[in-house]
C-alpha positions as CSV (number, residue, x, y, z in Angstrom):
1,M,-27.2,-73.3,56.2
2,A,-24.9,-71.3,54.0
3,M,-22.6,-74.3,53.5
4,A,-25.4,-76.4,52.1
5,K,-26.1,-73.9,49.4
6,D,-22.4,-73.5,48.4
7,K,-20.5,-76.1,46.4
8,S,-19.1,-79.0,48.3
9,M,-15.7,-78.4,49.9
10,T,-13.1,-80.7,48.5
11,A,-10.8,-82.7,50.7
12,E,-7.8,-80.6,49.6
13,E,-9.5,-77.4,50.8
14,L,-10.3,-79.0,54.1
15,R,-6.8,-80.3,54.7
16,T,-5.5,-76.7,54.6
17,K,-7.7,-75.8,57.6
18,T,-6.8,-76.1,61.2
19,P,-8.7,-78.6,63.4
20,E,-10.5,-75.7,65.1
21,Q,-11.7,-74.4,61.7
22,L,-12.8,-77.9,60.8
23,R,-14.8,-78.3,64.0
24,E,-16.6,-75.0,63.2
25,A,-17.3,-76.2,59.7
26,L,-18.7,-79.4,61.1
27,V,-21.0,-77.5,63.4
28,D,-22.2,-75.4,60.5
29,Q,-22.7,-78.5,58.4
30,K,-24.7,-80.2,61.1
31,K,-26.9,-77.0,61.4
32,A,-27.5,-77.1,57.7
33,Q,-28.4,-80.8,57.9
34,F,-30.9,-80.0,60.7
35,N,-32.5,-77.2,58.8
36,L,-32.8,-79.4,55.7
37,R,-34.3,-82.2,57.6
38,F,-37.1,-79.8,58.8
39,Q,-37.6,-78.5,55.3
40,M,-37.9,-82.0,54.0
41,A,-40.5,-82.8,56.7
42,T,-42.6,-79.8,55.8
43,G,-42.1,-80.3,52.1
44,R,-40.4,-76.9,51.6
45,V,-37.1,-78.1,50.3
46,E,-36.3,-77.1,46.7
47,N,-33.5,-79.5,46.0
48,T,-33.6,-82.8,47.7
49,A,-30.0,-83.5,46.7
50,E,-28.9,-80.9,49.3
51,M,-29.5,-83.3,52.1
52,R,-27.1,-85.8,50.5
53,K,-24.5,-83.1,50.0
54,A,-24.8,-82.0,53.6
55,R,-24.3,-85.5,54.9
56,R,-21.3,-86.1,52.7
57,N,-19.7,-82.8,53.6
58,A,-20.1,-83.7,57.3
59,A,-18.5,-87.1,56.7
60,R,-15.7,-85.5,54.7
61,I,-14.9,-83.1,57.5
62,K,-15.0,-85.8,60.1
63,T,-12.6,-87.9,58.0
64,I,-10.1,-85.1,57.7
65,L,-10.4,-84.4,61.4
66,N,-9.6,-88.1,62.2
67,Q,-6.7,-88.1,59.8
68,K,-5.2,-85.0,61.5
69,A,-5.7,-86.5,64.9
70,A,-4.0,-89.7,63.8
71,E,-1.1,-87.7,62.4
72,A,-0.7,-85.8,65.6
73,A,-0.8,-89.0,67.7
74,G,1.7,-90.6,65.3
75,S,4.1,-87.7,65.5
76,A,3.8,-87.5,69.3
77,E,5.2,-91.0,69.8
């Protein structure tokens, strides 16, 4: 859940990471999203915007992963 409390990672920061690091970040983001979902259900979340940030960070990581995979596939041909 540490990632949800930090500022959002920018696409530039994510592009410098390896695909393995991105996958780890995605797992962390999904865990944060899961925890926030439970906090929302029990009414214990302090900032409801954290859920939106977690979703967007996960989407941002997935986008960069897909871009890196496309680049690797393009250079392999």
